PASEBA-1860 file (N, C-alpha, C; in nm, 3 decimals):
! residues 224
1> XXXXXXXX> 1.535/0.382/1.970/1.496/0.324/1.798/1.424/0.437/1.746 ~ 1.446/0.427/1.602/1.405/0.545/1.530/1.319/0.476/1.452 ~ 1.250/0.547/1.381/1.099/0.560/1.259/1.138/0.382/1.171 ~ 1.285/0.427/1.145/1.275/0.302/0.979/1.347/0.198/1.089 ~ 1.402/0.164/1.202/1.419/0.024/1.328/1.260/-0.014/1.361 ~ 1.215/0.004/1.334/1.070/-0.021/1.393/1.041/-0.169/1.301 ~ 1.086/-0.154/1.147/1.005/-0.277/1.045/1.037/-0.371/1.123 ~ 0.984/-0.492/1.115/1.061/-0.569/1.136/1.170/-0.619/1.014
9> XXXXXXXX> 1.250/-0.735/0.981/1.395/-0.754/0.893/1.263/-0.921/0.812 ~ 1.273/-0.877/0.709/1.192/-0.946/0.642/1.311/-1.053/0.534 ~ 1.317/-1.242/0.619/1.385/-1.243/0.513/1.357/-1.250/0.380 ~ 1.433/-1.275/0.288/1.411/-1.284/0.131/1.501/-1.376/0.009 ~ 1.475/-1.478/-0.039/1.519/-1.596/-0.109/1.591/-1.613/-0.203 ~ 1.619/-1.442/-0.224/1.653/-1.405/-0.353/1.893/-1.411/-0.334 ~ 1.955/-1.495/-0.407/2.085/-1.505/-0.399/2.178/-1.405/-0.417 ~ 2.255/-1.430/-0.320/2.289/-1.230/-0.306/2.264/-1.112/-0.229
17> XXXXXXXX> 2.148/-1.187/-0.195/2.091/-1.050/-0.095/2.022/-1.131/0.038 ~ 2.072/-1.091/0.128/2.012/-1.137/0.331/1.903/-1.089/0.342 ~ 1.860/-0.966/0.335/1.733/-0.949/0.359/1.705/-0.804/0.400 ~ 1.566/-0.739/0.399/1.530/-0.631/0.336/1.556/-0.595/0.499 ~ 1.639/-0.530/0.586/1.612/-0.440/0.685/1.534/-0.314/0.772 ~ 1.548/-0.279/0.820/1.442/-0.206/0.897/1.458/-0.058/0.860 ~ 1.592/-0.038/0.827/1.650/0.148/0.764/1.573/0.105/0.598 ~ 1.485/0.048/0.530/1.407/0.090/0.426/1.537/0.024/0.341
25> XXXXXXXX> 1.621/-0.019/0.324/1.727/-0.086/0.224/1.740/-0.212/0.208 ~ 1.754/-0.252/0.115/1.811/-0.408/0.088/1.950/-0.433/0.143 ~ 1.952/-0.502/0.183/2.172/-0.520/0.281/2.204/-0.658/0.177 ~ 2.279/-0.627/0.092/2.320/-0.699/0.065/2.399/-0.851/0.114 ~ 2.476/-0.928/0.053/2.559/-1.018/0.119/2.726/-1.022/0.203 ~ 2.756/-0.845/0.146/2.842/-0.813/0.159/2.835/-0.672/0.216 ~ 2.704/-0.639/0.292/2.634/-0.514/0.373/2.667/-0.438/0.299 ~ 2.647/-0.460/0.139/2.648/-0.298/0.070/2.496/-0.262/0.093
33> XXXXXXXX> 2.449/-0.102/0.114/2.323/-0.129/0.129/2.263/0.003/-0.007 ~ 2.114/-0.056/-0.005/2.049/-0.074/-0.139/1.941/-0.027/-0.084 ~ 1.919/0.074/-0.107/1.713/0.160/-0.118/1.657/0.061/-0.135 ~ 1.554/0.076/-0.146/1.439/-0.010/-0.178/1.307/0.071/-0.152 ~ 1.241/0.115/-0.252/1.136/0.234/-0.266/1.028/0.165/-0.183 ~ 1.006/0.050/-0.193/0.896/0.042/-0.081/0.922/0.000/0.039 ~ 1.013/-0.052/0.101/1.030/-0.048/0.249/1.049/0.141/0.309 ~ 1.087/0.204/0.174/1.081/0.360/0.256/0.942/0.462/0.198
41> XXXXXXXX> 0.871/0.427/0.117/0.701/0.447/0.152/0.683/0.423/0.260 ~ 0.689/0.244/0.280/0.638/0.220/0.450/0.689/0.312/0.568 ~ 0.772/0.331/0.571/0.908/0.385/0.673/0.736/0.525/0.689 ~ 0.788/0.589/0.562/0.683/0.699/0.579/0.527/0.757/0.582 ~ 0.479/0.541/0.550/0.361/0.542/0.622/0.317/0.493/0.803 ~ 0.462/0.467/0.869/0.461/0.487/1.010/0.489/0.589/1.055 ~ 0.525/0.683/0.980/0.543/0.844/1.068/0.475/0.947/1.072 ~ 0.396/0.879/0.914/0.211/0.955/0.928/0.109/0.936/1.026
49> XXXXXXXX> 0.181/0.767/1.069/0.023/0.753/1.127/0.099/0.781/1.339 ~ 0.243/0.826/1.363/0.264/0.882/1.480/0.259/0.996/1.489 ~ 0.209/1.079/1.412/0.229/1.211/1.381/0.048/1.212/1.441 ~ -0.039/1.151/1.332/-0.162/1.169/1.360/-0.149/1.152/1.516 ~ -0.145/1.016/1.580/-0.171/0.967/1.697/-0.067/1.108/1.791 ~ -0.024/1.150/1.729/0.063/1.259/1.858/-0.069/1.393/1.860 ~ -0.144/1.421/1.744/-0.224/1.517/1.767/-0.346/1.401/1.836 ~ -0.336/1.270/1.868/-0.486/1.256/1.962/-0.451/1.254/2.078
57> XXXXXXXX> -0.283/1.280/2.120/-0.224/1.287/2.268/-0.252/1.450/2.301 ~ -0.229/1.531/2.200/-0.227/1.725/2.255/-0.373/1.781/2.236 ~ -0.543/1.652/2.137/-0.617/1.676/2.160/-0.668/1.670/2.302 ~ -0.618/1.573/2.374/-0.678/1.482/2.504/-0.561/1.628/2.613 ~ -0.579/1.693/2.569/-0.491/1.806/2.720/-0.547/1.882/2.762 ~ -0.543/1.927/2.803/-0.670/2.092/2.870/-0.573/2.189/2.953 ~ -0.556/2.293/2.903/-0.618/2.313/2.784/-0.537/2.274/2.647 ~ -0.587/2.284/2.551/-0.509/2.185/2.424/-0.422/2.380/2.352
65> XXXXXXXX> -0.329/2.262/2.297/-0.226/2.431/2.310/-0.155/2.452/2.128 ~ -0.267/2.508/2.090/-0.276/2.541/1.942/-0.114/2.494/1.896 ~ -0.066/2.620/1.960/0.118/2.633/1.929/0.132/2.485/1.952 ~ 0.115/2.373/2.015/0.219/2.233/1.983/0.127/2.173/1.882 ~ -0.020/2.225/1.864/-0.087/2.122/1.725/-0.013/2.164/1.597 ~ 0.034/2.312/1.597/0.091/2.355/1.468/0.276/2.291/1.480 ~ 0.317/2.320/1.562/0.397/2.226/1.552/0.425/2.108/1.492 ~ 0.301/2.044/1.527/0.288/1.839/1.507/0.231/1.878/1.344
73> XXXXXXXX> 0.117/1.978/1.344/0.062/1.965/1.190/0.153/2.053/1.028 ~ 0.180/2.097/1.120/0.239/2.210/0.932/0.400/2.120/0.888 ~ 0.493/2.037/0.970/0.530/1.923/0.891/0.471/1.797/0.851 ~ 0.386/1.767/0.952/0.299/1.584/0.884/0.200/1.695/0.789 ~ 0.164/1.750/0.721/0.075/1.838/0.619/0.152/1.864/0.490 ~ 0.268/1.944/0.554/0.351/1.906/0.454/0.461/1.792/0.385 ~ 0.472/1.717/0.443/0.479/1.541/0.387/0.427/1.529/0.361 ~ 0.299/1.496/0.370/0.235/1.419/0.301/0.167/1.476/0.177
81> XXXXXXXX> 0.186/1.627/0.110/0.202/1.694/0.013/0.269/1.603/-0.093 ~ 0.396/1.657/-0.062/0.524/1.619/-0.069/0.575/1.449/-0.141 ~ 0.474/1.350/-0.058/0.470/1.255/-0.052/0.341/1.176/-0.169 ~ 0.290/1.270/-0.185/0.174/1.224/-0.272/0.272/1.251/-0.451 ~ 0.366/1.385/-0.373/0.390/1.414/-0.545/0.481/1.314/-0.606 ~ 0.607/1.287/-0.469/0.698/1.210/-0.534/0.676/1.105/-0.588 ~ 0.538/1.043/-0.570/0.513/0.935/-0.568/0.461/0.911/-0.736 ~ 0.311/1.009/-0.743/0.331/1.049/-0.851/0.388/1.042/-0.973
89> XXXXXXXX> 0.482/1.129/-0.946/0.657/1.139/-1.054/0.727/0.994/-1.093 ~ 0.780/0.931/-0.974/0.809/0.838/-0.976/0.772/0.643/-0.959 ~ 0.666/0.646/-0.848/0.665/0.526/-0.854/0.526/0.437/-0.941 ~ 0.421/0.545/-0.936/0.281/0.496/-0.969/0.321/0.478/-1.168 ~ 0.377/0.585/-1.214/0.412/0.541/-1.308/0.561/0.427/-1.379 ~ 0.598/0.366/-1.277/0.694/0.218/-1.310/0.564/0.132/-1.247 ~ 0.444/0.131/-1.149/0.329/0.049/-1.154/0.334/-0.014/-1.234 ~ 0.283/0.133/-1.335/0.174/0.074/-1.455/0.269/0.022/-1.598
97> XXXXXXXX> 0.349/-0.012/-1.541/0.455/-0.038/-1.686/0.496/-0.247/-1.575 ~ 0.530/-0.189/-1.466/0.632/-0.338/-1.351/0.470/-0.434/-1.279 ~ 0.356/-0.328/-1.236/0.281/-0.449/-1.221/0.255/-0.590/-1.292 ~ 0.108/-0.639/-1.188/0.089/-0.742/-1.287/-0.041/-0.769/-1.241 ~ -0.091/-0.744/-1.124/-0.227/-0.767/-1.060/-0.310/-0.692/-1.099 ~ -0.303/-0.551/-1.065/-0.452/-0.461/-1.127/-0.407/-0.311/-1.136 ~ -0.275/-0.270/-1.225/-0.165/-0.189/-1.174/-0.306/-0.060/-1.227 ~ -0.370/-0.111/-1.297/-0.430/0.058/-1.384/-0.555/0.111/-1.230
105> XXXXXXXX> -0.594/0.005/-1.214/-0.725/0.027/-1.098/-0.582/0.063/-0.973 ~ -0.467/-0.001/-0.929/-0.439/0.081/-0.813/-0.367/0.180/-0.842 ~ -0.386/0.225/-0.951/-0.305/0.380/-0.997/-0.384/0.470/-0.992 ~ -0.567/0.426/-1.057/-0.671/0.540/-0.996/-0.674/0.529/-0.901 ~ -0.679/0.454/-0.806/-0.782/0.448/-0.653/-0.615/0.542/-0.566 ~ -0.511/0.581/-0.586/-0.434/0.599/-0.517/-0.426/0.753/-0.551 ~ -0.422/0.783/-0.728/-0.451/0.948/-0.759/-0.583/0.994/-0.682 ~ -0.662/0.928/-0.733/-0.786/0.952/-0.613/-0.754/0.971/-0.470
113> XXXXXXXX> -0.687/0.878/-0.365/-0.714/0.891/-0.239/-0.608/1.037/-0.224 ~ -0.520/1.068/-0.320/-0.364/1.161/-0.368/-0.487/1.324/-0.259 ~ -0.610/1.321/-0.443/-0.650/1.411/-0.458/-0.728/1.477/-0.294 ~ -0.790/1.337/-0.213/-0.894/1.327/-0.108/-0.793/1.432/0.006 ~ -0.691/1.366/0.002/-0.539/1.420/0.149/-0.523/1.583/0.050 ~ -0.478/1.604/-0.058/-0.497/1.738/-0.098/-0.564/1.765/0.004 ~ -0.713/1.760/-0.059/-0.828/1.857/-0.005/-0.815/1.853/0.063 ~ -0.813/1.764/0.192/-0.786/1.731/0.291/-0.677/1.891/0.386
121> XXXXXXXX> -0.602/1.895/0.313/-0.483/1.970/0.384/-0.478/2.094/0.381 ~ -0.579/2.115/0.256/-0.587/2.265/0.194/-0.686/2.305/0.268 ~ -0.802/2.180/0.346/-0.942/2.263/0.385/-0.856/2.318/0.554 ~ -0.775/2.202/0.599/-0.728/2.229/0.751/-0.614/2.354/0.719 ~ -0.536/2.378/0.641/-0.487/2.532/0.638/-0.542/2.624/0.626 ~ -0.669/2.657/0.605/-0.774/2.805/0.547/-0.820/2.821/0.654 ~ -0.830/2.694/0.809/-0.857/2.713/0.922/-0.779/2.779/1.007 ~ -0.800/2.840/1.102/-0.736/2.824/1.278/-0.646/2.704/1.319
129> XXXXXXXX> -0.615/2.705/1.348/-0.538/2.557/1.433/-0.624/2.551/1.590 ~ -0.677/2.485/1.575/-0.714/2.416/1.666/-0.867/2.442/1.686 ~ -0.927/2.472/1.609/-1.080/2.465/1.605/-1.105/2.403/1.545 ~ -1.324/2.403/1.555/-1.382/2.299/1.493/-1.330/2.254/1.369 ~ -1.317/2.380/1.272/-1.308/2.367/1.144/-1.198/2.296/1.128 ~ -1.068/2.311/1.206/-0.971/2.268/1.163/-0.989/2.102/1.180 ~ -1.017/2.057/1.313/-1.014/1.914/1.381/-1.095/1.812/1.223 ~ -1.236/1.909/1.204/-1.301/1.828/1.076/-1.234/1.829/0.988
137> XXXXXXXX> -1.147/1.882/0.955/-1.097/1.884/0.845/-0.923/1.774/0.802 ~ -0.931/1.804/0.948/-0.774/1.717/0.988/-0.776/1.527/0.981 ~ -0.948/1.543/1.065/-0.972/1.464/1.039/-1.021/1.342/0.887 ~ -1.072/1.435/0.806/-1.102/1.404/0.679/-0.960/1.377/0.586 ~ -0.874/1.416/0.663/-0.722/1.402/0.593/-0.634/1.308/0.653 ~ -0.683/1.239/0.772/-0.618/1.113/0.777/-0.715/1.007/0.804 ~ -0.840/1.076/0.802/-0.932/0.881/0.709/-0.916/0.864/0.586 ~ -0.897/0.932/0.512/-0.855/0.962/0.345/-0.682/0.903/0.330
145> XXXXXXXX> -0.607/0.991/0.423/-0.443/0.894/0.416/-0.494/0.783/0.431 ~ -0.558/0.715/0.576/-0.532/0.576/0.626/-0.604/0.511/0.514 ~ -0.717/0.486/0.458/-0.773/0.430/0.313/-0.671/0.436/0.224 ~ -0.588/0.560/0.193/-0.475/0.537/0.092/-0.385/0.393/0.117 ~ -0.303/0.452/0.229/-0.131/0.396/0.298/-0.254/0.224/0.303 ~ -0.379/0.151/0.358/-0.396/0.044/0.372/-0.395/-0.039/0.245 ~ -0.473/0.039/0.158/-0.487/-0.004/-0.036/-0.360/-0.051/-0.091 ~ -0.258/0.046/-0.065/-0.119/0.111/-0.163/-0.032/-0.020/-0.079
153> XXXXXXXX> -0.065/-0.084/0.087/0.030/-0.127/0.144/-0.014/-0.306/0.062 ~ -0.128/-0.314/0.072/-0.188/-0.423/0.077/-0.146/-0.431/-0.096 ~ -0.211/-0.345/-0.163/-0.220/-0.380/-0.347/-0.071/-0.321/-0.408 ~ -0.045/-0.156/-0.452/0.093/-0.124/-0.484/0.209/-0.132/-0.468 ~ 0.254/-0.144/-0.297/0.377/-0.176/-0.272/0.363/-0.290/-0.292 ~ 0.305/-0.438/-0.296/0.280/-0.586/-0.278/0.325/-0.587/-0.462 ~ 0.264/-0.549/-0.548/0.237/-0.564/-0.626/0.342/-0.536/-0.683 ~ 0.414/-0.441/-0.679/0.564/-0.441/-0.719/0.660/-0.459/-0.672
161> XXXXXXXX> 0.633/-0.477/-0.504/0.782/-0.583/-0.440/0.806/-0.724/-0.495 ~ 0.697/-0.756/-0.563/0.680/-0.926/-0.594/0.689/-0.907/-0.748 ~ 0.701/-0.808/-0.852/0.703/-0.811/-0.980/0.821/-0.732/-1.071 ~ 0.843/-0.596/-0.945/0.968/-0.543/-1.041/1.111/-0.560/-0.982 ~ 1.248/-0.542/-1.112/1.306/-0.645/-1.045/1.399/-0.575/-0.963 ~ 1.473/-0.633/-0.860/1.535/-0.520/-0.764/1.614/-0.373/-0.765 ~ 1.667/-0.414/-0.903/1.775/-0.333/-0.964/1.689/-0.128/-0.983 ~ 1.509/-0.203/-1.057/1.479/-0.053/-1.067/1.435/0.021/-0.934
169> XXXXXXXX> 1.359/-0.099/-0.804/1.326/-0.077/-0.730/1.417/0.024/-0.635 ~ 1.545/-0.048/-0.625/1.677/0.067/-0.564/1.673/0.141/-0.621 ~ 1.710/0.170/-0.754/1.704/0.292/-0.849/1.582/0.360/-0.761 ~ 1.467/0.343/-0.777/1.364/0.458/-0.739/1.393/0.494/-0.617 ~ 1.413/0.398/-0.469/1.483/0.424/-0.407/1.591/0.547/-0.398 ~ 1.669/0.559/-0.450/1.776/0.621/-0.396/1.689/0.802/-0.463 ~ 1.614/0.749/-0.586/1.561/0.913/-0.590/1.423/0.928/-0.452 ~ 1.360/0.885/-0.459/1.292/0.824/-0.337/1.414/0.911/-0.217
177> XXXXXXXX> 1.477/0.860/-0.160/1.542/0.901/-0.105/1.577/1.063/-0.049 ~ 1.643/1.086/-0.166/1.721/1.222/-0.232/1.581/1.320/-0.177 ~ 1.478/1.261/-0.291/1.404/1.356/-0.300/1.329/1.411/-0.120 ~ 1.352/1.366/-0.103/1.286/1.329/0.069/1.349/1.427/0.104 ~ 1.498/1.402/0.112/1.571/1.464/0.191/1.589/1.621/0.179 ~ 1.604/1.674/0.061/1.593/1.766/-0.033/1.510/1.857/-0.013 ~ 1.351/1.840/0.013/1.267/1.883/0.025/1.120/1.855/0.189 ~ 1.202/1.926/0.220/1.107/1.898/0.351/0.931/1.950/0.365
185> XXXXXXXX> 0.952/2.072/0.295/0.830/2.146/0.246/0.825/2.116/0.098 ~ 0.687/2.173/0.012/0.622/2.244/-0.075/0.710/2.275/-0.157 ~ 0.775/2.385/-0.056/0.820/2.496/-0.192/0.861/2.439/-0.303 ~ 0.854/2.571/-0.404/0.909/2.528/-0.531/0.814/2.378/-0.627 ~ 0.718/2.339/-0.501/0.632/2.243/-0.592/0.505/2.221/-0.633 ~ 0.487/2.263/-0.786/0.319/2.234/-0.777/0.231/2.082/-0.717 ~ 0.152/2.164/-0.598/0.106/2.016/-0.541/-0.031/2.117/-0.585 ~ -0.098/2.005/-0.652/-0.240/2.083/-0.766/-0.276/1.861/-0.743
193> XXXXXXXX> -0.457/1.879/-0.715/-0.534/1.772/-0.769/-0.492/1.694/-0.906 ~ -0.501/1.615/-0.962/-0.453/1.526/-1.107/-0.591/1.419/-1.125 ~ -0.621/1.434/-1.239/-0.732/1.359/-1.267/-0.666/1.224/-1.302 ~ -0.720/1.113/-1.234/-0.699/0.970/-1.238/-0.678/0.916/-1.352 ~ -0.844/0.925/-1.400/-0.819/0.844/-1.570/-0.698/0.943/-1.634 ~ -0.677/1.099/-1.622/-0.544/1.129/-1.741/-0.462/1.109/-1.722 ~ -0.415/1.063/-1.614/-0.297/1.019/-1.543/-0.222/0.897/-1.536 ~ -0.344/0.771/-1.533/-0.298/0.630/-1.632/-0.272/0.700/-1.787
201> XXXXXXXX> -0.368/0.729/-1.817/-0.362/0.725/-2.043/-0.229/0.796/-2.028 ~ -0.178/0.930/-1.934/-0.031/1.027/-2.005/0.056/0.892/-1.958 ~ 0.096/0.821/-1.884/0.192/0.754/-1.876/0.174/0.627/-1.952 ~ 0.096/0.580/-1.955/0.040/0.352/-2.059/0.104/0.462/-2.122 ~ 0.053/0.553/-2.207/0.081/0.597/-2.374/0.256/0.655/-2.376 ~ 0.352/0.645/-2.235/0.447/0.668/-2.256/0.553/0.554/-2.203 ~ 0.487/0.472/-2.277/0.521/0.348/-2.125/0.596/0.225/-2.278 ~ 0.586/0.280/-2.394/0.597/0.221/-2.527/0.771/0.125/-2.500
209> XXXXXXXX> 0.867/0.182/-2.440/0.949/0.104/-2.492/0.999/0.068/-2.382 ~ 1.106/-0.091/-2.378/1.101/-0.144/-2.271/1.257/-0.146/-2.252 ~ 1.254/-0.045/-2.033/1.437/-0.030/-2.041/1.454/-0.204/-1.967 ~ 1.544/-0.177/-1.985/1.703/-0.339/-1.933/1.780/-0.278/-1.854 ~ 1.819/-0.139/-1.833/1.904/-0.091/-1.753/1.879/0.001/-1.653 ~ 1.712/-0.032/-1.692/1.635/0.088/-1.469/1.705/0.194/-1.463 ~ 1.727/0.280/-1.566/1.749/0.419/-1.592/1.603/0.478/-1.593 ~ 1.574/0.560/-1.500/1.476/0.651/-1.483/1.391/0.733/-1.617
217> XXXXXXXX> 1.489/0.810/-1.665/1.494/0.954/-1.725/1.342/1.014/-1.726 ~ 1.330/1.069/-1.576/1.246/1.100/-1.600/1.261/1.307/-1.559 ~ 1.350/1.327/-1.583/1.438/1.441/-1.561/1.457/1.528/-1.427 ~ 1.439/1.583/-1.488/1.435/1.721/-1.317/1.335/1.741/-1.259 ~ 1.306/1.611/-1.082/1.220/1.653/-1.000/1.143/1.809/-0.974 ~ 1.205/1.870/-0.997/1.225/2.022/-0.926/1.115/2.139/-0.964 ~ 0.979/2.073/-0.896/0.867/2.167/-0.946/0.789/2.111/-1.073 ~ 0.817/2.014/-1.144/0.686/2.012/-1.176/0.591/1.874/-1.191
END
C-alpha cells in the first residue's frame, strides 16, 4: 500500500463530490480526479514522519551505517526544504486571503517554523553523517518539523479546507503536485529564511483584488 493510500477516506457533503480519497485528490461522482492541496500536504507530512522513523531504526543498529543514514537523510532534507518553499509560494498567500480563523497568526507561526526547519537542515548538512553533532541537528530539525506539522494540520490546513472554494484547492493542488514532481531536490531554488512579519505584510498588500476564476497568477516557480 502506498503512502497516499494510508489516508482514511473522508466523506464530504457537497453535491457532485463523493469523497476525498487517500490519493490526495477529491474524486467526483463521475470518477474525475481533482487534486486537493490540503491532502497532498498531509501526504508529505506522513512521508516525513516515516523517514524520521527510519532513522530511528538505523540508529538502533550496531554498528550504525553512515551510508544508510545518508541514503535516508539526503532526500528527506531536500524534501523538507522544497516542501516549505512551495508552501510559501502558493499555499500561505492564499490562506492569508481565504482563511477566516486566524490566517495571519497561522502564517506567522508557519514561516517561523520553516525557518527553524531550514536552520536544522543546514546544521545537519554541515556535520559528518552519524556523528553526535549530526544527530543533534537532525533531532532539532525533527522537533521543529513535528511542531510545525501538528500546528499546520490543526490550524492552517483545517481553516483552508473549510473556507477555501474547492476550485481553488484543486488549482493549488495541481500546482503543488507538479512542482513537487519536478523538484526532487533544491537545485535551482533559493532556499533562505524569511522574516515572518515581512512575509505576511508582503502578501496582504498584494491581495487587494479578489479573484473569482481561481487563477493563481504566481508566475514561474523556478528558483524565485
